[in-house]
C-alpha positions as CSV (number, residue, x, y, z in Angstrom):
1,X,-134.6,-59.2,27.5
2,X,-131.3,-59.3,29.6
3,X,-130.0,-61.6,26.3
4,X,-131.3,-58.4,23.9
5,X,-130.1,-55.6,26.4
6,X,-126.5,-57.2,26.6
7,X,-126.5,-57.4,22.5
8,X,-127.5,-54.0,22.3
9,X,-124.6,-52.9,24.7
10,X,-121.9,-55.0,23.2
11,X,-123.1,-53.5,19.9
12,X,-123.0,-49.7,21.3
13,X,-119.3,-50.8,22.6
14,X,-117.9,-51.6,19.4
15,X,-119.5,-48.6,17.6
16,X,-117.6,-46.6,19.8
17,X,-114.3,-48.1,19.9
18,X,-114.5,-47.7,16.4
19,X,-114.9,-44.0,16.2
20,X,-112.5,-43.6,19.1
21,X,-110.3,-45.4,16.5
22,X,-111.1,-43.5,13.4
23,X,-110.8,-39.8,15.7
24,X,-107.2,-40.7,16.9
25,X,-106.3,-41.6,13.0
26,X,-107.5,-38.0,12.2
27,X,-105.2,-36.2,14.7
28,X,-102.1,-38.4,13.9
29,X,-102.4,-37.1,10.5
30,X,-103.6,-33.6,11.0
31,X,-100.7,-33.3,13.0
32,X,-98.1,-35.4,10.6
33,X,-99.3,-32.9,7.7
34,X,-98.9,-30.0,9.9
35,X,-95.3,-31.1,11.0
36,X,-94.9,-31.7,7.4
37,X,-95.8,-28.4,6.0
38,X,-93.3,-26.9,8.8
39,X,-90.7,-28.7,7.5
40,X,-91.1,-27.9,4.1
41,X,-91.4,-24.5,4.9
42,X,-87.9,-24.8,7.1
43,X,-86.6,-26.8,4.2
44,X,-87.7,-24.0,1.3
45,X,-86.5,-21.0,3.7
46,X,-83.0,-22.8,3.7
47,X,-82.8,-23.5,-0.1
48,X,-83.7,-19.8,-0.6
49,X,-81.0,-18.5,1.8
50,X,-78.5,-21.1,0.7
51,X,-79.7,-19.7,-3.3
52,X,-79.4,-16.1,-2.1
53,X,-75.8,-17.1,-0.9
54,X,-74.6,-18.7,-3.7
55,X,-76.2,-15.8,-6.1
56,X,-74.6,-13.1,-3.9
57,X,-71.1,-15.1,-3.8
58,X,-70.2,-14.2,-7.4
59,X,-71.0,-10.5,-6.4
60,X,-68.3,-11.2,-4.0
61,X,-66.0,-12.4,-6.1
62,X,-65.9,-9.7,-8.8
63,X,-65.5,-7.1,-6.0
64,X,-62.4,-8.2,-3.9
65,X,-61.7,-5.1,-3.3
66,X,-64.7,-4.3,-0.6
67,X,-63.3,-7.1,0.9
68,X,-61.3,-6.3,4.0
69,X,-57.7,-7.4,3.5
70,X,-56.0,-9.6,6.1
71,X,-53.5,-8.2,8.0
72,X,-49.9,-8.7,7.3
73,X,-47.9,-10.6,9.8
74,X,-44.6,-9.1,10.8
75,X,-41.7,-10.0,8.4
76,X,-39.2,-12.5,10.8
77,X,-35.7,-9.9,11.8
78,X,-32.8,-10.9,9.4
79,X,-30.3,-13.5,11.5
80,X,-27.4,-11.1,11.6
81,X,-24.0,-12.3,9.6
82,X,-22.1,-14.6,11.2
83,X,-18.6,-12.6,12.6
84,X,-15.4,-13.9,11.1
85,X,-13.4,-14.1,14.6
86,X,-9.8,-13.4,14.3
87,X,-6.9,-16.4,14.7
88,X,-3.3,-16.8,14.7
89,X,-3.6,-16.6,10.5
90,X,0.0,-16.7,9.6
91,X,3.2,-16.0,11.3
92,X,3.8,-13.0,13.3
93,X,0.0,-12.5,13.6
94,X,-2.0,-13.5,17.0
95,X,-5.4,-12.9,17.5
96,X,-4.7,-9.6,18.9
97,X,-1.5,-8.3,17.0
98,X,0.7,-7.8,14.1
99,X,4.3,-8.1,14.6
100,X,6.6,-6.2,11.7
101,X,10.2,-5.6,11.9
102,X,11.4,-2.4,11.3
103,X,14.7,-2.6,9.5
104,X,16.9,0.0,10.6
105,X,20.8,1.2,10.1
106,X,22.6,1.4,13.3
107,X,24.1,4.8,12.7
108,X,27.0,4.7,15.5
109,X,29.2,2.6,12.6
110,X,28.9,5.8,10.9
111,X,29.5,7.6,13.5
112,X,32.7,6.0,14.7
113,X,34.3,6.5,11.5
114,X,33.8,10.4,11.1
115,X,30.5,10.1,8.8
116,X,28.9,13.5,9.1
117,X,25.4,13.3,10.8
118,X,23.2,15.7,11.9
119,X,22.4,15.5,16.2
120,X,19.1,14.6,15.3
121,X,19.6,11.2,13.2
122,X,19.1,8.7,15.7
123,X,18.8,5.0,15.2
124,X,15.7,5.4,17.2
125,X,14.7,8.4,15.1
126,X,14.9,6.4,12.0
127,X,12.5,3.4,13.2
128,X,9.5,6.1,15.0
129,X,9.3,7.5,11.5
130,X,7.3,4.1,10.9
131,X,6.1,3.2,14.8
132,X,4.8,6.8,15.2
133,X,2.2,5.6,13.0
134,X,1.7,2.5,14.6
135,X,1.1,4.3,17.8
136,X,-1.8,6.3,16.1
137,X,-3.3,3.2,14.3
138,X,-3.2,0.9,17.4
139,X,-4.9,4.1,19.3
140,X,-7.9,4.1,16.9
141,X,-8.4,0.5,17.4
142,X,-6.0,-1.1,15.3
143,X,-6.0,-2.6,11.6
144,X,-9.5,-4.8,11.8
145,X,-9.1,-5.2,15.8
146,X,-5.3,-6.0,15.8
147,X,-2.8,-3.8,17.5
148,X,1.0,-3.3,15.5
149,X,4.1,-4.4,17.1
150,X,7.3,-2.7,15.8
151,X,10.0,-4.6,16.5
152,X,13.2,-2.6,15.8
153,X,15.8,-4.7,13.6
154,X,19.7,-2.8,13.3
155,X,22.5,-3.5,11.0
156,X,25.7,-1.9,10.7
157,X,26.3,0.1,7.6
158,X,29.9,-0.6,7.3
159,X,29.3,-4.5,8.2
160,X,27.3,-6.7,5.6
161,X,27.3,-9.4,7.3
162,X,25.4,-7.7,10.0
163,X,22.6,-7.1,7.2
164,X,22.5,-10.7,7.2
165,X,22.2,-11.1,11.1
166,X,19.3,-8.5,10.7
167,X,17.5,-11.3,8.7
168,X,17.9,-14.0,11.1
169,X,16.8,-12.2,14.0
170,X,13.7,-11.0,12.5
171,X,12.6,-14.1,10.6
172,X,14.0,-16.8,13.3
173,X,14.0,-14.6,16.5
174,X,11.1,-12.0,16.3
175,X,9.0,-14.2,13.3
176,X,7.7,-11.2,12.2
177,X,4.6,-11.0,9.6
178,X,6.7,-8.2,7.3
179,X,9.4,-6.6,7.1
180,X,10.3,-3.0,6.3
181,X,13.3,-1.0,5.1
182,X,12.9,2.6,3.5
183,X,16.0,3.4,2.8
184,X,19.9,2.1,3.3
185,X,19.7,-1.9,3.3
186,X,22.0,-3.6,1.1
187,X,19.8,-5.1,-2.1
188,X,21.8,-8.4,-1.8
189,X,20.4,-9.4,1.7
190,X,16.9,-8.8,0.8
191,X,16.5,-12.6,-0.7
192,X,17.2,-13.7,3.0
193,X,14.3,-12.6,4.0
194,X,11.7,-13.0,0.5
195,X,13.5,-16.0,-0.7
196,X,15.1,-18.2,2.2
197,X,12.5,-17.5,5.0
198,X,9.3,-16.8,2.8
199,X,8.7,-13.5,4.3
200,X,7.4,-10.2,3.1
201,X,9.7,-7.2,2.5
202,X,8.4,-3.8,1.6
203,X,11.5,-1.5,0.6
204,X,11.9,1.5,-0.1
205,X,14.3,2.1,-2.6
206,X,15.4,-0.1,-5.8
207,X,15.5,-3.9,-5.8
208,X,15.9,-5.8,-9.1
209,X,13.1,-7.3,-11.2
210,X,14.9,-10.6,-10.4
211,X,14.9,-10.9,-7.0
212,X,10.8,-9.7,-7.3
213,X,10.3,-12.7,-10.1
214,X,11.9,-14.9,-7.4
215,X,9.5,-14.1,-5.2
216,X,6.7,-11.8,-6.5
217,X,4.3,-12.5,-3.4
218,X,7.0,-11.4,-0.9
219,X,9.0,-8.8,-2.3
220,X,7.4,-4.7,-3.3
221,X,9.6,-1.5,-3.8
222,X,8.9,2.1,-4.1
223,X,11.8,2.9,-6.8
224,X,11.4,0.8,-10.2
225,X,14.1,-2.3,-10.5
226,X,17.5,-1.5,-11.3
227,X,16.7,-3.1,-14.6
228,X,14.3,-0.3,-15.5
229,X,16.7,2.6,-13.6
230,X,19.6,1.6,-16.0
231,X,17.7,1.1,-19.7
232,X,15.5,4.0,-18.3
233,X,18.5,6.2,-17.3
234,X,20.7,5.3,-20.2
235,X,17.9,5.4,-23.0
236,X,17.0,9.2,-21.8
237,X,20.7,9.6,-21.8
238,X,21.0,8.7,-25.4
239,X,17.6,10.8,-26.3
240,X,18.7,13.6,-25.1
241,X,21.9,13.4,-26.8
242,X,23.8,14.1,-24.2
243,X,26.7,11.6,-25.1
244,X,28.3,12.5,-28.6
245,X,27.3,9.6,-31.3
246,X,29.7,6.8,-31.4
247,X,31.5,7.6,-27.6
248,X,33.1,5.2,-25.6
249,X,31.0,4.9,-22.3
250,X,32.6,3.6,-18.8
251,X,30.3,1.9,-16.6
252,X,31.4,2.1,-13.0
253,X,29.6,-1.1,-11.2
254,X,29.4,-3.1,-8.1
255,X,29.5,-6.9,-7.1
256,X,26.3,-6.1,-5.6
257,X,23.9,-8.5,-8.3
258,X,21.0,-6.1,-7.7
259,X,22.9,-3.1,-8.6
260,X,25.2,-4.8,-11.4
261,X,21.6,-5.2,-12.9
262,X,21.3,-1.2,-13.8
263,X,24.5,-1.4,-15.4
264,X,24.2,-4.5,-17.4
265,X,20.7,-2.8,-18.7
266,X,22.6,-0.1,-19.6
267,X,25.4,-1.6,-21.3
268,X,22.6,-3.4,-23.4
269,X,20.9,0.1,-24.4
270,X,24.0,2.0,-25.1
271,X,25.6,-0.7,-27.1
272,X,22.2,-1.1,-29.2
273,X,22.9,2.7,-29.6
274,X,26.1,2.3,-31.4
275,X,28.6,3.1,-28.2
276,X,30.8,0.6,-26.8
277,X,31.3,0.5,-23.3
278,X,33.9,-0.6,-21.0
279,X,33.0,-1.8,-17.0
280,X,35.2,-1.5,-13.8
281,X,33.6,-3.2,-10.8
282,X,33.7,-2.3,-7.4
283,X,33.7,-4.7,-4.3
284,X,31.0,-3.3,-2.4
285,X,30.4,-6.9,-0.4
286,X,33.7,-7.5,1.4
287,X,32.5,-5.2,4.6
288,X,35.9,-3.1,3.6
289,X,34.7,0.7,3.2
290,X,37.9,1.9,2.8
291,X,39.1,-0.5,0.1
292,X,35.8,-0.1,-1.9
293,X,37.0,3.3,-1.7
294,X,40.1,3.0,-3.3
295,X,38.7,0.9,-5.8
296,X,36.6,3.5,-7.3
297,X,39.4,6.2,-7.2
298,X,41.6,3.5,-9.0
299,X,39.2,3.9,-11.5
300,X,39.1,7.1,-12.4
301,X,42.8,6.8,-14.1
302,X,41.9,3.5,-15.2
303,X,38.9,5.4,-17.3
304,X,40.9,8.4,-18.4
305,X,43.4,5.6,-19.9
306,X,40.9,3.8,-22.0
307,X,39.7,6.7,-23.9
308,X,36.0,7.1,-22.4
309,X,33.9,9.8,-23.3
310,X,31.2,9.3,-20.6
311,X,30.6,7.1,-17.4
312,X,28.0,6.0,-15.6
313,X,28.4,5.8,-12.2
314,X,26.1,3.2,-10.1
315,X,27.5,2.8,-6.7
316,X,26.0,3.6,-4.0
317,X,27.1,7.0,-2.5
318,X,28.7,5.6,0.5
319,X,31.2,3.6,-2.0
320,X,31.5,6.4,-4.0
321,X,33.4,9.2,-2.2
322,X,36.9,7.9,-3.5
323,X,36.0,7.7,-7.1
324,X,34.5,11.4,-6.5
325,X,37.5,12.9,-4.4
326,X,40.0,11.4,-7.3
327,X,37.7,12.6,-10.1
328,X,37.8,16.7,-7.9
329,X,41.8,15.5,-7.9
330,X,42.2,15.2,-11.8
331,X,39.4,16.6,-13.4
332,X,38.8,14.6,-16.1
333,X,37.5,15.8,-19.2
334,X,34.8,13.0,-19.2
335,X,31.1,13.7,-17.8
336,X,29.3,11.6,-15.5
337,X,25.8,10.2,-15.3
338,X,24.8,8.6,-12.0
339,X,22.1,5.9,-12.2
340,X,19.6,5.4,-9.8
341,X,20.1,1.9,-9.2
342,X,21.5,2.3,-5.5
343,X,20.7,3.4,-1.7
344,X,19.9,7.1,-1.4
345,X,21.8,8.3,-4.9
346,X,19.7,10.8,-6.2
347,X,17.9,11.3,-2.7
348,X,18.4,15.0,-1.0
349,X,20.3,13.2,1.7
350,X,22.7,11.8,-0.8
351,X,23.2,15.1,-2.6
352,X,24.3,16.4,0.6
353,X,26.7,13.7,1.3
354,X,28.2,13.7,-2.2
355,X,31.6,15.0,-2.9
356,X,31.4,18.6,-4.7
357,X,33.5,17.0,-7.8
358,X,30.0,15.3,-8.7
359,X,28.9,18.8,-9.6
360,X,27.1,18.7,-13.0
361,X,26.6,14.9,-12.6
362,X,23.2,14.2,-14.3
363,X,20.8,11.3,-12.8
364,X,17.7,9.8,-14.2
365,X,15.8,9.0,-11.2
366,X,12.0,8.5,-10.0
367,X,13.1,10.9,-6.9
368,X,11.4,14.5,-7.2
369,X,13.0,18.2,-6.7
370,X,11.9,20.8,-4.8
371,X,14.0,23.1,-7.0
372,X,12.7,23.9,-10.4
373,X,15.3,24.4,-13.9
374,X,13.9,28.4,-14.3
375,X,14.4,28.9,-10.4
376,X,11.8,29.2,-7.2
377,X,11.1,26.3,-5.2
378,X,8.2,24.3,-5.3
379,X,4.8,23.8,-3.3
380,X,4.0,20.7,-1.5
381,X,0.8,19.0,-3.1
382,X,-2.2,18.1,-0.7
383,X,-0.4,14.6,0.1
384,X,2.9,16.0,0.8
385,X,1.7,18.9,2.8
386,X,0.0,15.9,4.8
387,X,2.8,14.2,5.2
388,X,5.0,17.7,6.4
389,X,2.2,18.3,9.0
390,X,2.4,14.3,10.6
391,X,6.2,14.8,10.4
392,X,6.1,18.1,12.8
393,X,3.2,16.5,14.9
394,X,5.5,13.4,15.9
395,X,8.7,14.7,16.0
396,X,8.8,18.1,18.2
397,X,12.5,18.5,18.2
398,X,12.4,20.0,14.9
399,X,11.0,22.9,16.9
400,X,7.6,22.7,14.8
401,X,9.1,23.3,11.6
402,X,10.1,21.3,8.7
403,X,12.4,23.0,5.8
404,X,12.3,21.8,2.2
405,X,15.6,20.2,1.0
406,X,17.0,20.4,4.7
407,X,19.0,17.4,5.2
408,X,17.4,14.5,7.2
409,X,18.0,15.2,11.0
410,X,19.4,18.9,10.9
411,X,18.1,21.1,14.0
412,X,19.2,24.8,13.5
413,X,21.2,24.6,10.2
414,X,22.1,28.1,10.4
415,X,22.3,30.1,6.8
416,X,24.4,32.7,5.4
417,X,21.8,34.7,6.2
418,X,21.2,34.0,9.7
419,X,18.2,31.6,8.9
420,X,17.9,28.4,10.9
421,X,16.3,25.1,9.2
422,X,15.0,22.4,10.4
423,X,14.7,18.6,8.6
424,X,12.6,18.0,6.0
425,X,10.2,15.5,6.7
426,X,10.4,11.9,5.5
427,X,8.3,11.1,2.4
428,X,9.2,7.6,1.6
429,X,8.2,6.3,5.1
430,X,5.0,8.4,5.1
431,X,4.2,7.0,1.6
432,X,5.0,3.7,2.7
433,X,3.0,3.3,5.9
434,X,-0.5,4.5,4.6
435,X,0.0,1.3,1.9
436,X,1.1,-1.0,4.7
437,X,-2.1,0.3,6.6
438,X,-4.2,-0.5,3.0
439,X,-3.2,-3.1,2.3
440,X,-3.7,-5.0,5.9
441,X,-6.9,-3.4,6.2
442,X,-7.9,-4.9,2.7
443,X,-6.1,-8.5,3.3
444,X,-9.4,-9.5,5.6
445,X,-9.9,-10.2,9.2
446,X,-7.5,-13.0,9.1
447,X,-4.5,-12.1,6.7
448,X,-2.0,-14.0,5.2
449,X,1.2,-13.3,3.6
450,X,-0.5,-14.0,0.5
451,X,-3.8,-12.2,0.8
452,X,-1.3,-9.1,1.7
453,X,0.4,-9.3,-1.5
454,X,-2.9,-9.1,-3.2
455,X,-4.2,-6.2,-1.6
456,X,-1.1,-4.7,-2.1
457,X,-1.3,-5.2,-5.8
458,X,-4.5,-4.0,-6.3
459,X,-3.3,-0.1,-4.6
460,X,-2.6,3.0,-6.0
461,X,-2.6,6.9,-4.8
462,X,-0.6,9.4,-4.0
463,X,3.2,9.1,-3.8
464,X,5.6,11.8,-1.6
465,X,8.4,13.6,-3.3
466,X,8.2,10.7,-6.1
467,X,7.1,9.5,-9.6
468,X,5.3,12.9,-10.0
469,X,3.7,12.1,-7.0
470,X,1.6,9.3,-7.7
471,X,2.2,5.4,-7.3
472,X,0.1,1.9,-8.8
473,X,1.2,-1.4,-8.1
474,X,-0.8,-3.8,-10.2
475,X,-0.9,-7.3,-11.5
476,X,3.2,-8.3,-12.2
477,X,4.5,-5.1,-10.8
478,X,5.6,-5.0,-7.6
479,X,6.7,-1.1,-7.2
480,X,4.8,1.3,-7.1
481,X,6.7,4.5,-8.7
482,X,5.2,4.9,-12.7
483,X,7.6,7.8,-14.1
484,X,11.2,9.0,-13.4
485,X,13.1,12.3,-14.5
486,X,16.6,14.1,-15.1
487,X,18.0,15.8,-12.8
488,X,21.6,17.6,-12.2
489,X,23.8,17.7,-9.0
490,X,24.1,21.4,-8.1
491,X,26.7,22.8,-5.3
492,X,25.5,24.6,-2.4
493,X,27.1,25.6,1.0
494,X,26.2,27.5,4.4
495,X,28.3,30.1,2.6
496,X,25.9,30.4,-0.2
497,X,23.7,33.6,0.2
498,X,20.1,33.2,-0.7
499,X,18.6,34.7,-4.2
500,X,15.7,36.9,-5.2
501,X,13.9,33.7,-6.2
502,X,14.5,32.1,-2.6
503,X,17.0,29.1,-3.6
504,X,20.5,28.8,-3.0
505,X,22.3,29.1,-6.1
506,X,19.2,27.1,-7.4
507,X,19.0,24.7,-4.3
508,X,16.2,24.9,-1.6
509,X,18.5,24.9,1.2
510,X,22.7,25.8,1.5
511,X,23.2,22.2,0.6
512,X,24.1,20.2,-2.5
513,X,20.9,19.0,-4.0
514,X,19.3,17.7,-7.4
515,X,17.5,20.3,-10.1
516,X,15.5,19.1,-13.0
517,X,16.9,19.4,-16.4
518,X,13.8,20.4,-18.1
519,X,11.3,19.4,-15.7
520,X,9.7,16.7,-17.9
521,X,8.5,13.6,-16.3
522,X,8.6,10.3,-18.4
523,X,6.2,7.0,-17.8
524,X,8.2,3.9,-18.3
525,X,6.5,0.4,-18.7
């Protein structure tokens, strides 16, 4: 019984364990199925979402305008241009200054020999015609930040040796960047600056083309070269028939090579046109003014003896006084022409100091004239009016007046009618100063003599009382004037009354003057 019961209990326990084992397997399976279904559902959902996103993406790419544009990044600030610092770029230039030698005549020498000069015409006044402008530039900040230092350097007009001394003082003692002279300095001593010492020289009168060619980056002038003056002057006389065909022409020449170049050019033109010529040369380089004038006086009789019909005078007026005095005394039958190849030959100042015996002489020149061949006095153009006002502002000694044709430096020149006239302005200095300023400004922050020369040759513009109011430098052209005219020496004095046309025997002031022969200007190459 007991054994039977034990067997039954063992069978029952085995059955229970089998059932328990089957039930656990079903639960795990159910749980696994449920988990699998959830995983499948999530995978399906994720797949659908991904598929949907992929389907929508092309639509978004097809409508870029609907996308919000990304914010633009601000452009970086451009770096400032490097500023070129000022340096001591050439002789006479420091970081802060440019030294310019103002070469003027020591007028005491002329006063000592009794040469008539107005009271206001002093040595300092001559240099102040430039330095007053320098002062204005400096007050406005200078030229590209540099101050202009004007150094007065003088010579004795009666002693050529002192002109060489002035060169030595400028280039060796003062070591200037450049030297300037408006009038009076002998051309013979310019090569000391330009050729011997490589120093820029700006000249207000006539240099020779040979001198320019010898120093093309160092020599500039306002007037055409003496070769051009001689050639153009002679050609105009020939073209206008002022000398009878086949006539004999005398040339009163100088030992000064640049002046002599004008005589040589005139001879070439005259002989090419069928005229014969004879030349008398006066030594103007000896330093002996009296001896030079004596030689000029002796030439009058010699020309007459050689049977000339016309004489070309090429001497500077300071050495021609003896010649004109003898012309007045002997009254030769031959006519006279002055070539504008020497200092102040055909200027109002030169006319006011020329012997009346030159009456009727013709000059071919780049200088203008206030007088008209038809009477009356011409008006200033805009640039000339500006120059005249600046003169009045700079020099109160002239009492706020500047009268056309009044000799330089005159104060209270009384006319026959009791009118008081004051000095005309200085047109050469006015033109030169603006050209210097423009060239320095254009020569770079650190100018050199070469860059200054390049800048000069690029300039053109107005010109006061010269070349029909215009001028231009250029490649191979180191002189500013472009036109010339023929003028006639005319007499006037303080006793000459003022006419109805406002002139004194055709002159704008009661002093000798130059009047245009026909008012026509001609351009030259």
